[in-house]
C-alpha positions as CSV (number, residue, x, y, z in Angstrom):
1,M,-14.6,-6.6,12.8
2,N,-11.6,-8.9,12.3
3,L,-11.7,-9.7,8.6
4,Q,-9.6,-12.6,7.3
5,I,-9.1,-11.9,3.6
6,P,-7.7,-14.8,1.6
7,T,-5.3,-14.4,-1.3
8,M,-5.9,-16.0,-4.7
9,A,-2.8,-18.2,-4.0
10,Q,-4.4,-19.5,-0.7
11,M,-7.7,-20.2,-2.4
12,A,-6.0,-21.9,-5.4
13,A,-4.1,-24.1,-2.9
14,Q,-7.5,-25.3,-1.5
15,D,-8.9,-25.7,-5.1
16,Q,-11.4,-22.9,-4.6
17,Q,-12.3,-20.1,-7.0
18,P,-13.7,-16.9,-5.5
19,E,-16.6,-15.1,-7.2
20,I,-14.7,-11.8,-7.3
21,L,-11.1,-10.7,-7.2
22,F,-10.8,-7.4,-5.3
23,W,-8.1,-5.3,-7.0
24,V,-6.9,-3.2,-4.1
25,G,-4.7,-0.8,-6.0
26,C,-1.6,1.1,-4.9
27,A,-3.4,3.8,-2.9
28,G,-5.7,1.3,-1.3
29,S,-2.6,-0.8,-0.3
30,F,-0.2,1.8,0.9
31,D,-2.0,5.1,1.7
32,E,-3.2,5.2,5.3
33,R,-6.4,7.1,4.4
34,A,-7.2,4.9,1.5
35,Q,-6.6,1.7,3.6
36,K,-9.7,2.6,5.6
37,I,-11.7,2.5,2.3
38,T,-10.2,-0.8,1.4
39,R,-11.3,-2.3,4.7
40,D,-14.8,-1.0,4.2
41,I,-15.1,-2.5,0.8
42,C,-14.0,-5.8,2.3
43,K,-16.7,-5.3,5.1
44,I,-19.4,-4.9,2.4
45,L,-18.3,-8.0,0.5
46,D,-18.1,-10.0,3.7
47,H,-21.5,-8.7,4.9
48,V,-23.4,-9.8,1.8
49,G,-21.6,-13.2,1.6
50,I,-19.7,-12.7,-1.7
51,S,-16.7,-15.0,-2.0
52,F,-13.7,-12.8,-2.8
53,A,-9.9,-12.7,-2.6
54,V,-7.0,-10.4,-3.2
55,L,-3.7,-10.9,-5.0
56,G,-1.7,-9.7,-2.0
57,T,2.0,-9.4,-2.9
58,E,1.3,-10.6,-6.4
59,E,-0.6,-7.5,-7.2
60,S,1.4,-4.7,-8.7
61,C,0.5,-1.3,-10.2
62,T,-1.8,-1.5,-13.3
63,G,0.7,0.7,-15.2
64,D,-1.8,3.6,-15.5
65,P,0.7,6.3,-14.3
66,A,3.3,5.1,-16.7
67,K,0.8,5.2,-19.6
68,R,-0.5,8.7,-18.8
69,A,3.1,9.9,-18.5
70,G,3.8,8.6,-22.0
71,N,5.9,5.5,-21.2
72,E,4.0,3.0,-23.3
73,F,6.7,0.4,-23.1
74,L,6.7,0.4,-19.3
75,F,2.9,0.3,-19.2
76,Q,2.8,-2.8,-21.5
77,M,5.4,-4.6,-19.5
78,M,3.5,-4.0,-16.2
79,A,0.1,-4.8,-17.8
80,M,1.3,-8.0,-19.4
81,T,2.8,-9.1,-16.0
82,N,-0.5,-8.5,-14.3
83,I,-2.5,-10.2,-17.1
84,A,-0.3,-13.3,-16.7
85,V,-1.1,-13.4,-13.0
86,L,-4.8,-12.9,-13.5
87,D,-5.1,-15.5,-16.2
88,G,-3.0,-17.9,-14.1
89,Y,-5.8,-17.8,-11.5
90,N,-8.5,-17.9,-14.1
91,V,-9.9,-14.5,-12.9
92,K,-13.2,-13.6,-14.6
93,K,-14.6,-10.7,-12.4
94,I,-12.8,-7.9,-10.8
95,V,-14.0,-5.1,-8.4
96,T,-11.8,-2.1,-7.9
97,G,-11.7,0.7,-5.3
98,C,-10.0,3.1,-7.7
99,P,-11.4,4.5,-11.0
100,H,-7.8,4.6,-12.5
101,C,-7.4,0.9,-11.9
102,F,-11.0,0.3,-13.1
103,N,-10.4,2.2,-16.3
104,T,-7.1,0.7,-17.1
105,I,-8.0,-3.0,-16.5
106,K,-11.4,-2.5,-18.2
107,N,-10.3,-0.5,-21.3
108,E,-6.6,-0.9,-21.8
109,Y,-5.9,-4.6,-20.8
110,P,-8.2,-6.1,-23.5
111,G,-5.8,-4.8,-26.2
112,L,-3.1,-6.9,-24.6
113,G,-5.2,-10.0,-24.2
114,G,-6.6,-9.4,-20.7
115,N,-10.4,-9.7,-20.9
116,Y,-12.3,-9.5,-17.6
117,E,-15.6,-8.2,-16.2
118,V,-14.5,-5.1,-14.3
119,I,-16.7,-3.0,-12.0
120,H,-16.0,-0.1,-9.7
121,H,-17.0,-0.6,-6.1
122,S,-19.8,2.0,-6.4
123,Q,-21.4,-0.2,-9.2
124,L,-21.1,-3.2,-6.9
125,I,-22.9,-1.2,-4.1
126,Q,-25.6,-0.2,-6.5
127,Q,-26.2,-3.8,-7.5
128,L,-26.4,-4.9,-3.9
129,I,-28.9,-2.1,-3.1
130,D,-31.0,-3.2,-6.1
131,E,-30.9,-6.8,-4.9
132,G,-32.0,-5.6,-1.4
133,K,-28.8,-6.9,0.2
134,L,-27.8,-3.4,1.4
135,K,-30.1,-0.9,3.1
136,A,-29.7,2.2,5.2
137,E,-30.9,0.8,8.5
138,G,-28.1,2.5,10.6
139,G,-28.0,5.8,8.7
140,E,-28.8,8.1,11.6
141,S,-25.5,9.9,11.3
142,F,-26.6,11.1,7.9
143,K,-30.1,12.0,8.8
144,G,-31.0,15.5,7.5
145,K,-27.5,16.1,6.1
146,K,-26.8,17.6,2.7
147,I,-24.5,15.3,0.7
148,T,-23.0,15.9,-2.7
149,F,-21.0,13.6,-4.9
150,H,-17.8,14.5,-6.7
151,D,-17.5,12.6,-10.0
152,P,-14.1,11.1,-10.5
153,C,-12.9,11.8,-14.1
154,Y,-12.1,8.1,-15.0
155,L,-15.4,6.9,-13.5
156,G,-17.7,9.6,-14.9
157,R,-16.6,11.2,-18.1
158,G,-14.2,8.3,-18.8
159,N,-16.7,5.5,-18.4
160,G,-20.1,7.1,-18.0
161,V,-20.7,5.8,-14.5
162,Y,-22.8,8.6,-12.9
163,E,-25.9,6.9,-11.3
164,A,-24.3,4.1,-9.4
165,P,-22.6,6.2,-6.7
166,R,-25.7,8.4,-6.3
167,A,-27.8,5.3,-5.7
168,A,-25.8,4.6,-2.6
169,L,-26.6,8.1,-1.4
170,E,-30.3,8.2,-2.4
171,I,-31.3,5.5,0.0
172,L,-30.0,7.5,3.0
173,D,-32.2,9.7,5.1
174,A,-30.3,12.7,3.7
175,E,-30.6,15.3,1.0
176,L,-28.6,14.7,-2.2
177,V,-27.5,18.0,-3.7
178,E,-25.6,18.5,-6.9
179,M,-22.8,20.9,-7.5
180,K,-23.1,23.3,-10.4
181,R,-20.4,21.4,-12.2
182,C,-21.3,17.7,-12.0
183,K,-21.7,14.5,-14.0
184,S,-20.5,15.1,-17.6
185,N,-19.7,18.7,-16.7
186,G,-17.9,17.8,-13.5
187,L,-14.7,19.6,-12.5
188,C,-11.6,17.5,-12.1
189,C,-10.1,17.8,-8.5
190,G,-6.7,17.9,-10.1
191,A,-5.2,14.6,-9.1
192,G,-5.7,13.0,-12.5
193,G,-3.8,15.9,-14.0
194,A,-0.9,15.3,-11.7
195,Q,-1.7,18.4,-9.6
196,M,-1.4,16.2,-6.5
197,F,2.3,16.0,-7.1
198,K,3.2,19.6,-8.0
199,E,2.5,23.2,-7.3
200,P,-0.1,25.0,-9.4
201,E,1.0,27.1,-12.4
202,P,1.9,30.7,-11.7
203,G,-1.2,32.8,-11.3
204,K,-3.5,29.8,-11.0
205,K,-5.6,28.8,-8.0
206,D,-5.3,25.4,-6.6
207,I,-7.9,23.3,-8.5
208,N,-8.9,21.3,-5.5
209,M,-9.7,24.5,-3.5
210,E,-11.8,25.6,-6.4
211,R,-13.6,22.3,-6.3
212,I,-14.3,22.6,-2.6
213,G,-15.7,26.1,-3.4
214,D,-18.3,24.3,-5.5
215,V,-19.1,22.1,-2.5
216,I,-19.5,25.1,-0.2
217,E,-21.7,26.8,-2.8
218,A,-24.0,23.7,-2.9
219,K,-24.2,24.0,0.9
220,A,-23.2,20.4,1.3
221,E,-22.0,19.1,4.7
222,I,-20.6,15.9,3.3
223,V,-18.8,15.4,-0.1
224,A,-18.8,11.8,-1.2
225,A,-15.9,10.5,-3.2
226,G,-15.2,7.3,-5.2
227,C,-11.5,7.6,-5.8
228,P,-8.6,7.6,-3.4
229,F,-6.8,10.4,-5.3
230,C,-9.9,12.5,-5.3
231,M,-10.1,11.8,-1.6
232,T,-6.7,13.2,-1.0
233,M,-7.3,16.3,-3.1
234,L,-10.7,17.1,-1.6
235,T,-9.5,16.6,2.0
236,D,-6.6,18.9,1.4
237,G,-8.9,21.4,-0.2
238,V,-11.2,21.4,2.8
239,K,-8.3,22.1,5.1
240,H,-7.3,25.2,3.2
241,Q,-10.8,26.8,3.0
242,D,-12.1,29.5,5.2
243,K,-15.5,28.3,6.2
244,E,-17.8,28.4,9.1
245,Q,-19.2,24.9,8.5
246,E,-17.1,21.7,8.7
247,I,-17.2,19.6,5.6
248,Q,-16.6,15.8,5.8
249,V,-15.0,13.9,2.9
250,L,-16.1,10.3,2.8
251,D,-15.9,7.5,0.2
252,I,-19.1,5.8,-1.0
253,A,-17.9,2.6,0.7
254,E,-17.5,4.4,4.0
255,I,-20.9,5.9,3.8
256,T,-22.4,2.5,2.9
257,V,-20.7,0.8,5.8
258,R,-21.9,3.4,8.3
259,A,-25.5,3.5,6.9
260,N,-25.7,-0.3,7.2
261,G,-24.2,-0.4,10.7
262,L,-21.3,-2.6,9.7
């Protein structure tokens, strides 16, 4: 599918206002694995006929890493720059492919004057399923499989979004199984705590490998993710586990696209 994704600048030049701004995020823009998820989110939006656009080169980091690292000044500078761009295009509704972007724009930007309706792509998928616009007509590849969902910290505990991603899995002809540590008791994969960028502390086990241990214990064949950073950690954890059964790591958007034959 050859998708032609307009930018907000292009739509503004034609005096058009899209229904949704898709905030791609740093990982979704530059990480090769996450780019596949970005394309699948666009396929879903295109399939259901939602008018959307991206910022393109006008999109910059939300400032989340700077804020979590304690550099509040840098965060506010980045956030205010983004808010100026968003408000310049009169953006009202934003969908994100990353829980970190979702949390920051939704909860941190209002304090700086940026007020928008912000939803994670799993919430969008749930809404489209509820409206009957997405089904599981082509979900043969998941038939009879055991699937579990890993709750991203900023989506689950941070914002209480637990059921939306599971709704996308429940319509499949598959078995949804839960890990022993899930939902509000979910175990962080380590990415949000910067473990993706450093070695574990002396004497400590890699946290992502411990998380994959939960997946194996649940006897899941597929672990679904909803965060590009979780995707990296979980995929790396799978590679380093001694296991007889291959485990796939797929984003909710990828599963939805395959299930709907897009």
